[in-house]
C-alpha positions as CSV (number, residue, x, y, z in Angstrom):
1,X,-42.4,-5.4,39.2
2,X,-44.0,-4.9,35.8
3,X,-41.7,-3.4,33.1
4,X,-44.4,-1.2,31.6
5,X,-46.7,1.3,33.3
6,X,-50.4,1.1,32.7
7,X,-50.2,3.9,30.1
8,X,-47.3,2.1,28.3
9,X,-49.1,-1.2,28.4
10,X,-52.3,0.4,27.0
11,X,-50.3,1.8,24.1
12,X,-49.1,-1.7,23.1
13,X,-52.8,-2.5,22.2
14,X,-53.0,0.2,19.6
15,X,-49.4,0.0,18.5
16,X,-49.0,-3.7,18.1
17,X,-52.5,-5.1,17.4
18,X,-54.5,-4.4,14.2
19,X,-57.3,-1.8,14.5
20,X,-60.0,-4.4,14.5
21,X,-58.6,-5.7,17.8
22,X,-58.8,-2.5,19.9
23,X,-61.9,-0.8,21.2
24,X,-60.7,2.0,23.4
25,X,-59.7,-0.4,26.2
26,X,-58.3,1.2,29.3
27,X,-55.5,-0.4,31.4
28,X,-56.6,0.4,35.0
29,X,-53.8,-1.3,36.9
30,X,-50.6,-3.3,36.4
31,X,-48.8,-5.3,39.0
32,X,-46.2,-8.1,39.2
33,X,-47.7,-10.5,36.6
34,X,-51.2,-9.0,36.8
35,X,-53.2,-6.5,34.8
36,X,-56.8,-5.1,34.9
37,X,-58.3,-4.0,31.6
38,X,-61.7,-2.2,31.1
39,X,-63.7,-2.3,27.9
40,X,-66.1,0.7,27.8
41,X,-69.6,-0.4,26.9
42,X,-71.1,0.2,23.4
43,X,-74.5,-1.1,22.4
44,X,-73.1,-2.5,19.1
45,X,-71.0,-5.1,21.2
46,X,-74.3,-6.8,22.1
47,X,-75.8,-9.7,20.2
48,X,-79.1,-9.2,18.4
49,X,-81.2,-11.6,20.4
50,X,-82.4,-10.9,24.0
51,X,-81.1,-13.3,26.6
52,X,-83.3,-16.4,27.2
53,X,-84.7,-15.0,30.6
54,X,-86.0,-11.9,28.8
55,X,-83.6,-9.6,30.7
56,X,-82.3,-7.9,27.6
57,X,-79.4,-8.2,25.1
58,X,-76.0,-9.5,26.2
59,X,-72.4,-9.3,24.8
60,X,-71.7,-11.6,21.9
61,X,-69.4,-14.5,22.8
62,X,-66.7,-13.5,20.2
63,X,-66.5,-10.0,21.7
64,X,-65.9,-11.4,25.2
65,X,-63.3,-13.8,23.9
66,X,-61.5,-11.1,21.9
67,X,-61.5,-8.8,24.9
68,X,-60.0,-11.6,27.1
69,X,-57.3,-12.2,24.5
70,X,-56.4,-8.6,24.3
71,X,-56.2,-8.4,28.1
72,X,-53.9,-11.4,28.3
73,X,-51.7,-10.1,25.5
74,X,-51.4,-6.8,27.3
75,X,-50.6,-8.5,30.6
76,X,-47.6,-10.3,29.0
77,X,-46.4,-7.1,27.4
78,X,-46.7,-5.2,30.8
79,X,-44.8,-7.9,32.7
80,X,-42.0,-8.5,30.1
81,X,-41.7,-5.2,28.3
82,X,-41.7,-4.3,24.6
83,X,-38.7,-6.5,23.8
84,X,-41.0,-9.6,23.5
85,X,-43.5,-10.9,21.0
86,X,-46.2,-12.9,22.7
87,X,-48.2,-15.2,20.4
88,X,-51.2,-17.2,21.6
89,X,-50.7,-20.9,21.4
90,X,-53.8,-22.1,23.3
91,X,-57.1,-20.5,24.4
92,X,-59.9,-22.0,26.5
93,X,-63.0,-20.1,27.6
94,X,-65.8,-21.1,29.9
95,X,-68.8,-18.9,29.8
96,X,-70.3,-18.7,33.3
97,X,-73.2,-16.2,32.8
98,X,-74.2,-13.6,30.2
99,X,-72.0,-10.5,30.0
100,X,-74.6,-7.8,30.7
101,X,-74.9,-4.3,29.0
102,X,-72.1,-2.6,31.0
103,X,-68.4,-2.1,30.8
104,X,-66.4,-5.4,30.8
105,X,-63.5,-5.8,33.2
106,X,-60.8,-8.3,32.8
107,X,-58.5,-9.4,35.7
108,X,-55.5,-11.2,34.3
109,X,-52.6,-12.9,35.9
110,X,-49.6,-14.9,34.6
111,X,-49.9,-18.2,36.5
112,X,-46.5,-19.5,35.4
113,X,-43.6,-18.2,33.4
114,X,-41.8,-20.8,31.5
115,X,-38.8,-20.6,29.2
116,X,-40.9,-19.8,26.1
117,X,-44.4,-20.7,27.2
118,X,-46.3,-18.5,29.7
119,X,-49.6,-19.6,31.2
120,X,-52.3,-17.1,32.0
121,X,-55.7,-16.9,33.6
122,X,-58.4,-14.2,33.1
123,X,-61.7,-13.5,34.8
124,X,-64.1,-11.3,32.8
125,X,-66.9,-9.6,34.6
126,X,-69.7,-7.1,33.7
127,X,-69.0,-3.9,35.7
128,X,-71.2,-3.9,38.8
129,X,-71.9,-7.7,38.8
130,X,-70.7,-9.7,41.8
131,X,-69.8,-12.8,39.8
132,X,-67.7,-13.3,36.6
133,X,-69.2,-14.0,33.2
134,X,-66.2,-15.9,31.8
135,X,-63.1,-17.7,32.9
136,X,-60.3,-17.9,30.3
137,X,-57.0,-19.7,30.4
138,X,-54.4,-19.3,27.7
139,X,-50.9,-20.2,26.8
140,X,-48.6,-17.7,25.1
141,X,-45.4,-18.5,23.3
142,X,-43.0,-15.6,24.0
143,X,-40.1,-14.8,21.8
144,X,-37.5,-12.0,22.1
145,X,-37.5,-9.3,19.4
146,X,-34.4,-9.2,17.2
147,X,-32.3,-6.1,17.9
């Protein structure tokens, strides 16, 4: 079972991360080694150029990557509790399709817990789309807080 509730996990975003890294994200669900995070849509998250097929503007890549990182950080905190400090050691993103002008949803799971390294996977989707827009894998080094 997760050590933090959805509300407690959500609070770690605003408590532990600098203001530039939180954007009113909402933790919708936590489970054993899983988390679902929603980023409410704002037009200023979109790039300036319309997508190449003329369908409109899409999320900037850095915004999608930052959201995935926040979701994975929050998943580690929810699973292990506030006595840990997770620090990203590796981050790999594959953009599968444009992130459309809608809320973004991240579904994260801890694939493997190691002694200090934890391996995570995240699928990011535009709300209402049937396929993900990004697949992200990451490794977090997890340390215990000093008492």
